[in-house]
All heavy atoms as an XYZ file, in Angstrom:
858
protein
N      95.449    126.314    125.966
C      94.997    125.364    124.980
C      94.248    124.232    125.668
O      94.576    123.832    126.754
C      96.149    124.772    124.220
C      96.830    125.714    123.308
S      98.096    124.775    122.380
C      98.708    126.072    121.438
N      93.275    123.730    125.014
C      92.438    122.653    125.509
C      92.981    121.336    124.971
O      93.318    121.218    123.838
C      90.969    122.838    125.106
C      90.462    124.145    125.705
C      90.152    121.664    125.526
C      89.106    124.535    125.255
N      92.971    120.312    125.810
C      93.436    119.025    125.419
C      92.498    118.454    124.329
O      91.290    118.676    124.370
C      93.375    118.069    126.615
O      93.579    116.733    126.232
N      93.040    117.701    123.431
C      92.238    117.072    122.376
C      92.422    115.545    122.441
O      92.266    114.909    121.421
C      92.591    117.650    121.016
O      93.934    117.389    120.747
N      92.765    115.034    123.624
C      92.846    113.560    123.730
C      91.451    113.002    123.671
O      90.548    113.413    124.403
C      93.572    113.155    125.027
C      93.549    111.645    125.195
C      94.945    113.685    125.069
N      91.269    112.022    122.783
C      89.963    111.415    122.565
C      89.924    110.082    123.330
O      90.828    109.306    123.271
C      89.773    111.105    121.088
C      89.961    112.400    120.285
C      88.405    110.492    120.792
C      90.274    112.148    118.799
N      88.831    109.897    124.064
C      88.617    108.605    124.705
C      87.672    107.805    123.836
O      86.572    108.283    123.465
C      88.018    108.772    126.114
O      88.932    109.510    126.908
C      87.796    107.407    126.801
N      88.113    106.622    123.439
C      87.346    105.795    122.505
C      86.881    104.510    123.158
O      87.637    103.893    123.910
C      88.241    105.466    121.265
C      87.549    104.483    120.343
C      88.590    106.699    120.544
N      85.661    104.129    122.900
C      85.111    102.893    123.436
C      84.639    101.926    122.349
O      84.118    100.851    122.711
C      83.977    103.223    124.411
O      82.951    103.927    123.689
C      84.421    103.999    125.603
N      84.757    102.298    121.081
C      84.309    101.334    120.065
C      85.235    101.307    118.860
O      85.918    102.289    118.560
C      82.844    101.562    119.642
C      82.723    102.876    118.870
O      83.263    103.000    117.751
N      82.031    103.812    119.417
N      85.299    100.175    118.221
C      86.234     99.924    117.125
C      85.934    100.764    115.888
O      86.872    101.131    115.137
N      84.667    101.061    115.628
C      84.338    101.834    114.402
C      84.911    103.222    114.484
O      85.547    103.711    113.568
C      82.783    101.867    114.215
C      82.286    100.474    113.927
C      82.425    102.820    113.123
C      80.787    100.293    114.001
N      84.760    103.882    115.642
C      85.323    105.194    115.837
C      86.826    105.179    115.744
O      87.455    106.015    115.075
C      84.907    105.763    117.176
O      83.458    105.824    117.260
C      85.468    107.160    117.414
N      87.433    104.179    116.358
C      88.891    104.073    116.372
C      89.425    103.829    114.948
O      90.387    104.464    114.508
C      89.374    102.922    117.277
C      90.850    102.861    117.561
C      91.384    104.167    118.111
C      91.165    101.734    118.557
N      88.801    102.970    114.157
C      89.235    102.750    112.778
C      89.086    104.016    111.970
O      89.973    104.343    111.160
C      88.406    101.635    112.166
C      88.845    101.322    110.720
C      88.405     99.990    110.263
C      88.754     99.678    108.828
N      89.907    100.256    108.266
N      88.010    104.755    112.129
C      87.804    105.955    111.371
C      88.941    106.968    111.700
O      89.427    107.623    110.803
C      86.444    106.566    111.760
C      86.133    107.783    110.893
O      86.393    107.802    109.695
N      85.513    108.797    111.480
N      89.339    107.036    112.933
C      90.414    107.989    113.326
C      91.749    107.524    112.681
O      92.444    108.306    112.064
C      90.566    108.070    114.866
C      89.337    108.748    115.443
C      91.831    108.778    115.260
C      89.209    108.660    116.943
N      92.093    106.249    112.854
C      93.387    105.800    112.323
C      93.473    105.755    110.859
O      94.567    105.878    110.286
C      93.768    104.374    112.909
O      92.728    103.432    112.520
C      93.867    104.381    114.422
N      92.357    105.643    110.159
C      92.340    105.610    108.711
C      92.532    107.025    108.133
O      93.003    107.216    107.048
C      91.039    105.059    108.147
C      91.026    103.563    108.191
O      92.039    102.926    108.512
O      89.926    102.991    107.919
N      92.136    108.055    108.895
C      92.031    109.403    108.339
C      93.074    110.430    108.824
O      93.132    111.518    108.276
C      90.642    109.942    108.556
C      89.652    109.134    107.757
O      89.780    109.025    106.480
N      88.703    108.564    108.402
N      93.797    110.113    109.881
C      94.771    111.098    110.386
C      95.878    110.398    111.154
O      95.725    109.315    111.628
C      94.076    112.158    111.258
C      93.195    111.580    112.336
C      92.259    112.679    112.912
O      92.742    113.768    113.201
O      91.080    112.341    113.060
N      97.022    111.072    111.264
C      98.102    110.502    112.082
C      97.575    110.314    113.505
O      96.871    111.213    114.030
C      99.226    111.555    112.056
C      98.878    112.405    110.932
C      97.400    112.365    110.713
N      97.844    109.185    114.090
C      97.226    108.875    115.403
C      98.156    108.142    116.328
O      99.016    107.335    115.919
C      96.039    107.912    115.189
O      95.220    108.315    114.162
N      98.086    108.468    117.597
C      98.742    107.732    118.683
C      97.664    107.223    119.581
O      96.854    107.982    120.122
C      99.664    108.693    119.490
C     100.736    109.319    118.541
C     100.362    107.889    120.625
C     101.527    110.403    119.227
N      97.619    105.920    119.722
C      96.592    105.274    120.575
C      97.264    104.726    121.821
O      98.186    103.895    121.705
C      95.907    104.140    119.821
C      95.364    104.624    118.499
C      94.784    103.544    120.659
C      95.003    103.529    117.538
N      96.824    105.154    122.975
C      97.343    104.670    124.243
C      96.335    103.610    124.734
O      95.087    103.845    124.685
C      97.389    105.736    125.284
C      98.437    106.858    125.155
C      98.370    107.757    126.356
C      99.799    106.227    125.094
N      96.831    102.515    125.230
C      96.002    101.525    125.899
C      96.395    101.526    127.332
O      97.583    101.225    127.695
C      96.245    100.138    125.274
C      95.736    100.068    123.883
C      96.555    100.378    122.792
C      94.428     99.656    123.666
C      96.064    100.243    121.510
C      93.943     99.574    122.346
C      94.749     99.890    121.285
N      95.557    102.042    128.224
C      95.887    102.266    129.583
C      94.919    101.608    130.574
O      93.899    101.085    130.129
C      95.829    103.821    129.853
O      94.505    104.291    129.623
C      96.830    104.569    129.017
N      95.253    101.670    131.844
C      94.390    101.217    132.913
C      94.267    102.352    133.916
O      95.280    102.948    134.238
C      94.912     99.935    133.554
C      94.783     98.775    132.617
C      95.189     97.492    133.308
N      95.287     96.463    132.342
C      94.827     95.230    132.508
N      94.312     94.868    133.651
N      94.978     94.332    131.563
N      93.124    102.533    134.470
C      92.857    103.630    135.360
C      93.753    103.628    136.595
O      94.210    104.667    137.061
C      91.414    103.638    135.865
C      90.412    103.995    134.781
C      88.996    103.957    135.262
O      88.699    103.529    136.394
N      88.057    104.366    134.428
N      94.088    102.493    137.164
C      94.801    102.423    138.411
C      96.334    102.344    138.186
O      97.099    102.268    139.161
C      94.344    101.199    139.203
C      92.918    101.186    139.571
C      92.456    102.452    140.375
O      93.171    102.858    141.238
N      91.358    103.051    140.014
N      96.800    102.377    136.971
C      98.195    102.250    136.652
C      98.925    103.595    136.696
O      98.549    104.520    135.976
C      98.375    101.616    135.272
S     100.055    101.484    134.695
N      99.970    103.674    137.500
C     100.709    104.964    137.632
C     101.402    105.339    136.296
O     101.340    106.478    135.832
C     101.715    104.870    138.753
C     102.674    106.126    138.800
C     101.034    104.698    140.116
N     101.991    104.351    135.581
C     102.625    104.601    134.301
C     101.590    105.071    133.305
O     101.887    105.988    132.446
C     103.365    103.360    133.804
O     104.459    103.083    134.625
N     100.430    104.484    133.310
C      99.343    104.920    132.399
C      99.000    106.367    132.633
O      98.888    107.138    131.678
C      98.115    104.073    132.597
O      98.267    102.716    132.159
N      98.942    106.789    133.891
C      98.576    108.178    134.209
C      99.626    109.134    133.676
O      99.358    110.183    133.129
C      98.371    108.338    135.681
C      97.113    107.630    136.200
C      96.989    107.770    137.688
C      95.747    106.944    138.132
N      95.605    106.985    139.591
N     100.920    108.733    133.814
C     102.016    109.549    133.317
C     101.916    109.678    131.798
O     102.151    110.759    131.237
C     103.366    108.936    133.693
C     103.700    109.066    135.135
C     105.041    108.400    135.380
C     105.437    108.339    136.806
N     106.737    107.687    137.015
N     101.661    108.556    131.152
C     101.567    108.573    129.648
C     100.380    109.420    129.178
O     100.519    110.148    128.191
C     101.482    107.157    129.108
C     102.805    106.430    129.323
S     102.697    104.624    128.938
C     102.307    104.588    127.227
N      99.238    109.363    129.884
C      98.096    110.179    129.519
C      98.449    111.647    129.651
O      98.144    112.449    128.765
C      96.874    109.813    130.359
C      96.393    108.435    130.011
C      95.753    110.823    130.182
C      95.352    107.866    130.943
N      99.176    111.999    130.704
C      99.613    113.390    130.869
C     100.543    113.808    129.699
O     100.355    114.911    129.137
C     100.346    113.559    132.197
C     100.926    114.932    132.425
N     100.112    116.057    132.621
C     102.170    115.424    132.325
C     100.888    117.116    132.700
N     102.124    116.751    132.549
N     101.478    112.962    129.297
C     102.407    113.299    128.205
C     101.596    113.433    126.865
O     101.944    114.347    126.110
C     103.457    112.212    128.084
C     104.460    112.229    129.196
S     105.642    110.864    129.079
C     106.657    111.449    127.718
N     100.666    112.547    126.623
C      99.997    112.644    125.332
C      98.988    113.875    125.393
O      98.767    114.459    124.336
C      99.232    111.320    124.987
C      98.980    111.279    123.493
C      98.018    111.165    125.776
C      98.491    109.925    122.983
N      98.535    114.189    126.553
C      97.712    115.392    126.680
C      98.542    116.633    126.273
O      98.079    117.473    125.522
C      97.207    115.512    128.111
C      96.318    116.717    128.313
O      95.366    116.884    127.496
O      96.563    117.486    129.237
N      99.793    116.676    126.774
C     100.655    117.846    126.379
C     100.950    117.844    124.895
O     100.977    118.904    124.257
C     101.931    117.792    127.213
C     101.710    118.078    128.669
C     101.140    119.429    128.957
O     101.602    120.408    128.391
O     100.157    119.476    129.722
N     101.250    116.670    124.337
C     101.486    116.559    122.895
C     100.268    117.034    122.069
O     100.421    117.751    121.091
C     101.878    115.153    122.493
C     102.150    114.947    121.013
C     103.452    115.692    120.627
C     102.291    113.437    120.742
N      99.086    116.633    122.533
C      97.839    116.969    121.772
C      97.626    118.487    121.732
O      97.062    119.038    120.813
C      96.623    116.284    122.374
O      96.236    116.860    123.576
N      98.082    119.202    122.778
C      97.939    120.629    122.840
C      98.900    121.304    121.850
O      98.561    122.363    121.277
C      98.218    121.128    124.232
C      97.158    120.749    125.251
C      97.600    121.143    126.657
C      96.640    120.677    127.693
N      97.078    120.960    129.000
N     100.019    120.718    121.608
C     101.051    121.319    120.712
C     100.926    120.853    119.310
O     101.342    121.571    118.365
C     102.431    120.985    121.225
C     102.778    121.521    122.623
C     104.063    121.017    123.083
C     104.324    121.455    124.507
N     105.448    120.759    125.129
N     100.428    119.671    119.085
C     100.378    119.042    117.737
C      98.947    118.658    117.384
O      98.603    117.467    117.396
C     101.287    117.848    117.674
C     102.733    118.051    118.034
C     103.400    119.056    117.068
O     103.097    119.107    115.908
N     104.383    119.809    117.569
N      98.135    119.599    117.058
C      96.699    119.370    116.808
C      96.428    118.504    115.591
O      95.319    118.003    115.449
C      95.942    120.653    116.726
O      96.433    121.423    115.624
N      97.411    118.305    114.734
C      97.192    117.497    113.543
C      97.319    115.997    113.826
O      96.998    115.160    112.976
C      98.167    117.849    112.426
C      99.595    117.444    112.736
N     100.397    118.148    113.653
C     100.349    116.454    112.257
C     101.570    117.565    113.729
N     101.565    116.537    112.901
N      97.722    115.654    115.055
C      97.819    114.243    115.460
C      96.633    113.907    116.340
O      96.343    114.594    117.322
C      99.148    113.985    116.252
C     100.342    114.310    115.340
C      99.189    112.539    116.694
C     101.628    114.250    116.125
N      95.898    112.838    116.017
C      94.834    112.372    116.865
C      95.431    111.597    118.029
O      96.103    110.646    117.810
C      93.883    111.504    116.054
N      95.200    112.093    119.216
C      95.694    111.409    120.422
C      94.516    110.732    121.086
O      93.573    111.367    121.479
C      96.323    112.421    121.355
S      97.765    113.273    120.626
N      94.626    109.411    121.180
C      93.495    108.599    121.607
C      93.851    107.804    122.888
O      94.970    107.233    122.961
C      93.082    107.612    120.495
C      91.886    106.748    120.916
C      92.755    108.382    119.230
N      92.919    107.726    123.793
C      93.111    106.863    124.983
C      92.040    105.799    124.983
O      90.878    106.085    124.852
C      93.039    107.710    126.267
C      93.310    106.864    127.460
O      94.167    106.015    127.489
N      92.538    107.102    128.501
N      92.496    104.533    125.153
C      91.571    103.433    125.289
C      91.833    102.812    126.696
O      92.932    102.310    126.968
C      91.805    102.346    124.234
C      90.934    101.126    124.447
C      91.601    102.927    122.827
N      90.830    102.922    127.574
C      90.970    102.322    128.903
C      90.632    100.850    128.823
O      89.576    100.439    128.457
C      89.963    103.022    129.864
C      90.004    102.438    131.255
O      91.003    101.779    131.651
O      89.011    102.646    131.980
N      91.640    100.048    129.203
C      91.429     98.579    129.212
C      91.377     98.000    130.611
O      91.793     96.870    130.830
C      92.475     97.933    128.311
C      93.927     98.196    128.643
S      95.096     97.431    127.505
C      95.254     95.831    128.223
N      90.853     98.818    131.534
C      90.640     98.321    132.880
C      89.632     97.171    132.857
O      88.836     97.061    131.955
C      90.157     99.439    133.807
O      91.084    100.517    133.877
N      89.711     96.324    133.894
C      88.727     95.246    133.966
C      87.306     95.792    133.877
O      87.037     96.847    134.388
C      88.994     94.598    135.348
C      90.398     94.951    135.647
C      90.671     96.287    135.019
N      86.446     95.084    133.194
C      85.024     95.448    133.023
C      84.857     96.701    132.119
O      83.795     97.274    132.136
C      84.313     95.675    134.338
C      84.395     94.401    135.206
O      84.233     93.308    134.707
N      84.659     94.623    136.458
N      85.891     97.112    131.384
C      85.722     98.258    130.510
C      85.511     97.776    129.063
O      85.931     96.666    128.716
C      86.923     99.179    130.547
O      88.067     98.555    129.935
N      84.915     98.612    128.244
C      84.712     98.259    126.839
C      86.007     98.249    126.097
O      86.163     97.659    125.038
C      83.707     99.193    126.144
O      84.161    100.559    126.332
C      82.306     99.045    126.776
N      87.016     98.972    126.627
C      88.305     99.042    125.966
C      89.052     97.743    125.932
O      89.950     97.525    125.110
N      88.698     96.778    126.799
C      89.360     95.460    126.767
C      89.164     94.771    125.414
O      90.079     94.147    124.899
C      88.847     94.575    127.906
C      89.433     94.968    129.241
C      89.032     94.002    130.295
C      89.975     92.819    130.126
N      90.002     91.888    131.166
N      88.030     94.913    124.858
C      87.697     94.328    123.533
C      88.573     94.989    122.466
O      89.152     94.330    121.593
C      86.217     94.431    123.163
O      85.455     93.879    124.188
C      85.928     93.819    121.841
N      88.705     96.298    122.483
C      89.566     96.992    121.529
C      91.043     96.587    121.702
O      91.728     96.399    120.722
C      89.450     98.501    121.728
C      88.132     99.134    121.208
C      88.119    100.611    121.576
C      88.012     98.967    119.711
N      91.490     96.492    122.938
C      92.829     96.051    123.189
C      93.104     94.669    122.574
O      94.122     94.436    121.938
C      93.143     96.075    124.672
N      92.127     93.819    122.739
C      92.286     92.443    122.186
C      92.408     92.488    120.645
O      93.226     91.813    120.061
C      91.111     91.615    122.587
C      91.137     90.191    122.118
N      92.117     89.298    122.450
C      90.353     89.534    121.230
C      91.912     88.176    121.863
N      90.820     88.279    121.081
N      91.619     93.355    120.007
C      91.644     93.478    118.512
C      93.031     93.964    118.075
O      93.478     93.661    116.961
C      90.580     94.460    118.022
C      89.268     93.921    118.025
C      88.322     94.911    117.341
N      86.939     94.671    117.755
C      85.965     95.526    117.584
N      86.188     96.677    117.024
N      84.735     95.221    117.959
N      93.680     94.753    118.907
C      95.019     95.290    118.587
C      96.176     94.448    119.095
O      97.334     94.796    119.017
C      95.159     96.697    119.074
C      94.521     97.755    118.261
C      93.152     98.016    118.362
C      95.253     98.511    117.337
C      92.552     98.938    117.572
C      94.637     99.471    116.544
C      93.303     99.727    116.685
N      95.808     93.242    119.654
C      96.794     92.347    120.246
C      97.567     93.017    121.351
O      98.767     92.815    121.523
C      97.717     91.769    119.162
C      97.013     90.915    118.175
O      96.146     90.091    118.554
N      97.280     91.099    116.927
N      96.910     93.810    122.144
C      97.511     94.449    123.290
C      97.186     93.602    124.541
O      96.024     93.341    124.790
C      96.952     95.890    123.502
C      97.236     96.742    122.259
C      97.543     96.517    124.747
C      98.657     97.033    121.985
N      98.194     93.173    125.254
C      98.001     92.367    126.412
C      98.342     93.118    127.679
O      97.788     92.859    128.763
C      98.882     91.085    126.344
C      98.411     90.057    127.300
C      98.925     90.519    124.949
N      99.278     94.040    127.619
C      99.828     94.721    128.762
C      99.533     96.212    128.673
O      99.646     96.856    127.613
C     101.346     94.516    128.817
C     101.951     95.244    130.000
C     101.680     93.050    128.906
N      99.118     96.806    129.785
C      98.940     98.267    129.845
C     100.072     98.775    130.780
O     100.413     98.150    131.760
C      97.604     98.607    130.472
N     100.631     99.906    130.369
C     100.304    100.717    129.229
C     101.040    100.282    127.991
O     102.173     99.843    128.045
C     100.767    102.118    129.662
C     101.913    101.850    130.592
C     101.566    100.561    131.287
N     100.361    100.396    126.866
C     100.975    100.142    125.563
C     100.491    101.222    124.604
O      99.530    101.967    124.950
C     100.517     98.784    125.006
O     101.059     97.712    125.753
N     101.105    101.356    123.440
C     100.696    102.362    122.495
C     100.968    101.852    121.054
O     101.838    101.075    120.820
C     101.407    103.712    122.773
C     102.902    103.699    122.629
C     103.475    104.168    121.506
C     103.654    103.218    123.650
C     104.883    104.185    121.365
C     105.068    103.228    123.571
C     105.634    103.724    122.440
N     100.135    102.373    120.161
C     100.280    102.069    118.743
C     100.155    103.373    117.990
O      99.338    104.209    118.291
C      99.172    101.106    118.253
C      99.348    100.755    116.801
C      99.099     99.827    119.118
N     101.023    103.514    116.967
C     101.067    104.783    116.165
C     100.669    104.457    114.765
O     101.157    103.473    114.155
C     102.473    105.391    116.206
C     102.534    106.655    115.424
C     102.957    105.588    117.643
N      99.760    105.300    114.199
C      99.283    105.131    112.806
C      99.638    106.377    112.041
O      99.557    107.490    112.514
C      97.795    104.928    112.794
C      97.384    103.529    113.062
C      97.288    103.021    114.333
C      97.076    102.675    111.960
C      96.922    101.689    114.510
C      96.746    101.381    112.186
C      96.619    100.890    113.447
O      96.270     99.581    113.689
N      99.998    106.166    110.768
C     100.161    107.228    109.809
C      99.676    106.795    108.487
O      99.950    105.676    108.034
C     101.629    107.607    109.745
O     101.826    108.706    108.856
N      98.848    107.571    107.850
C      98.274    107.226    106.545
C      97.532    105.882    106.573
O      97.616    105.075    105.600
C      99.315    107.273    105.474
C      99.960    108.643    105.322
C     101.027    108.664    104.306
C     101.647    110.031    104.279
N     102.869    110.142    103.563
N      96.855    105.597    107.647
C      96.067    104.364    107.767
C      96.834    103.096    108.043
O      96.261    102.039    108.123
N      98.124    103.236    108.283
C      98.983    102.029    108.541
C      99.700    102.180    109.866
O     100.124    103.248    110.274
C     100.004    101.869    107.436
C      99.390    101.782    106.054
C     100.085    100.728    105.253
C      99.589    100.696    103.843
N      98.380    100.046    103.618
N      99.846    101.028    110.573
C     100.625    101.028    111.782
C     102.089    101.242    111.469
O     102.645    100.580    110.619
C     100.448     99.698    112.521
C     101.192     99.659    113.839
C     100.990     98.363    114.545
O      99.900     97.761    114.552
O     101.948     97.895    115.164
N     102.726    102.251    112.161
C     104.134    102.555    111.890
C     105.026    102.323    113.078
O     106.275    102.314    112.950
C     104.290    103.999    111.383
C     103.641    104.144    110.029
C     103.797    105.036    112.355
N     104.404    102.175    114.285
C     105.201    101.943    115.476
C     104.326    101.394    116.571
O     103.163    101.695    116.613
C     105.855    103.220    115.959
C     106.871    103.052    117.052
C     108.189    102.673    116.680
C     106.612    103.238    118.337
C     109.191    102.483    117.661
C     107.569    103.063    119.328
C     108.853    102.666    118.996
N     104.908    100.585    117.425
C     104.187     99.996    118.549
C     105.151     99.862    119.701
O     106.314     99.568    119.527
C     103.665     98.613    118.109
C     103.043     97.793    119.166
C     102.574     96.478    118.538
N     101.464     96.651    117.691
C     100.226     96.191    118.045
N     100.027     95.532    119.110
N      99.224     96.429    117.225
N     104.662    100.118    120.923
C     105.544    100.010    122.091
C     104.756     99.674    123.339
O     103.559     99.727    123.357
N     105.533     99.462    124.372
C     104.930     99.112    125.666
C     105.734     99.732    126.788
O     106.966     99.742    126.777
C     104.969     97.576    125.801
S     104.318     96.971    127.309
N     105.024    100.293    127.736
C     105.657    100.872    128.938
C     106.001    102.355    128.826
O     106.138    102.909    127.747
N     106.146    102.950    130.021
C     106.443    104.399    130.071
C     107.737    104.765    129.442
O     107.844    105.722    128.714
C     106.381    104.842    131.522
C     106.721    106.282    131.732
C     105.796    107.279    131.344
C     107.928    106.694    132.174
C     106.101    108.618    131.464
C     108.274    108.038    132.293
C     107.333    108.993    131.934
N     108.821    104.020    129.747
C     110.136    104.376    129.218
C     110.144    104.390    127.713
O     110.681    105.309    127.114
C     111.211    103.404    129.761
O     111.134    103.430    131.173
C     112.568    103.786    129.292
N     109.574    103.375    127.073
C     109.545    103.361    125.606
C     108.671    104.471    125.080
O     109.002    105.089    124.059
C     109.061    102.000    125.106
C     109.371    101.797    123.619
C     109.110    100.400    123.181
O     108.401     99.605    123.830
N     109.717    100.033    122.106
N     107.575    104.772    125.764
C     106.725    105.857    125.304
C     107.434    107.175    125.404
O     107.382    108.038    124.520
C     105.442    105.891    126.140
C     104.436    106.918    125.651
C     103.813    106.715    124.422
C     104.118    107.988    126.385
C     102.860    107.626    123.963
C     103.226    108.938    125.898
C     102.594    108.731    124.699
N     108.190    107.380    126.487
C     108.958    108.632    126.664
C     109.938    108.815    125.525
O     110.089    109.891    124.980
C     109.630    108.597    128.038
C     110.245    109.866    128.432
C     110.781    109.797    129.875
O     111.396    108.764    130.256
O     110.587    110.779    130.591
N     110.623    107.710    125.156
C     111.592    107.776    124.057
C     110.834    108.057    122.728
O     111.338    108.859    121.912
C     112.367    106.491    123.914
C     113.593    106.442    124.775
C     114.381    105.215    124.507
N     114.056    104.341    125.610
C     113.988    103.015    125.592
N     114.244    102.362    124.518
N     113.650    102.342    126.675
N     109.693    107.487    122.523
C     108.897    107.718    121.335
C     108.480    109.191    121.264
O     108.628    109.820    120.183
C     107.662    106.849    121.319
C     106.713    107.270    120.282
C     106.880    107.042    118.923
C     105.583    108.065    120.635
C     105.976    107.488    117.978
C     104.718    108.563    119.694
C     104.928    108.255    118.328
N     107.977    109.731    122.342
C     107.572    111.161    122.299
C     108.690    112.092    121.938
O     108.494    113.041    121.208
C     106.957    111.536    123.704
C     105.608    110.867    123.928
C     106.820    113.019    123.840
C     104.514    111.305    122.964
N     109.903    111.733    122.390
C     111.044    112.559    122.043
C     111.325    112.564    120.500
O     111.798    113.529    119.975
C     112.338    112.039    122.744
O     112.026    112.023    124.165
C     113.556    112.881    122.487
N     111.009    111.435    119.831
C     111.324    111.273    118.417
C     110.063    111.088    117.563
O     110.155    110.524    116.464
C     112.244    110.087    118.209
C     113.524    110.262    118.929
O     114.233    111.225    118.737
N     113.862    109.307    119.820
N     108.902    111.499    118.017
C     107.631    111.191    117.371
C     107.595    111.705    115.896
O     106.998    111.081    115.084
C     106.454    111.770    118.164
C     106.424    113.287    118.106
C     106.973    114.113    119.063
C     105.861    114.121    117.133
N     106.787    115.381    118.696
C     106.104    115.471    117.546
C     105.199    113.883    115.948
C     105.685    116.549    116.767
C     104.757    114.957    115.207
C     105.014    116.250    115.590
N     108.305    112.748    115.625
C     108.217    113.358    114.270
C     108.653    112.449    113.134
O     108.176    112.587    112.041
N     109.462    111.447    113.425
C     109.912    110.542    112.346
C     108.848    109.499    111.978
O     108.952    108.823    111.018
C     111.211    109.888    112.721
C     111.136    108.922    113.864
C     112.491    108.358    114.231
O     113.436    108.437    113.457
N     112.578    107.755    115.390
N     107.749    109.428    112.810
C     106.779    108.405    112.598
C     105.477    108.954    112.018
O     104.790    108.245    111.284
C     106.433    107.650    113.912
C     107.637    106.978    114.460
C     108.357    107.490    115.511
C     108.058    105.748    113.903
C     109.436    106.827    116.049
C     109.176    105.086    114.401
C     109.848    105.626    115.452
O     110.911    105.007    115.981
N     105.137    110.173    112.369
C     103.846    110.709    111.907
C     104.044    112.018    111.165
O     105.062    112.639    111.256
C     102.811    110.921    113.059
C     102.359    109.565    113.590
C     103.340    111.764    114.156
């Protein structure tokens, strides 16, 4: 199976995704070890659950994702936000919380 993790760099695309399908948005940084682990986990989820839009927003310094992170009130990477039916249903920060979320994702989306 091919990964369907989407890398987003603008708010219009991100809003369109979150408004129209269940979505998990990761806010990561390229040099962060925890971010890399989370990207791998969401990549695996995207292969198994194609009905969920799995999105990665890189908020490394000098990236366009920093603006998106600011719009979502994300200050720390890695963080994640979950949408279902156009509404935010869960938000978390860090690898451990994301790992717990992935274990129970079905109750949110």
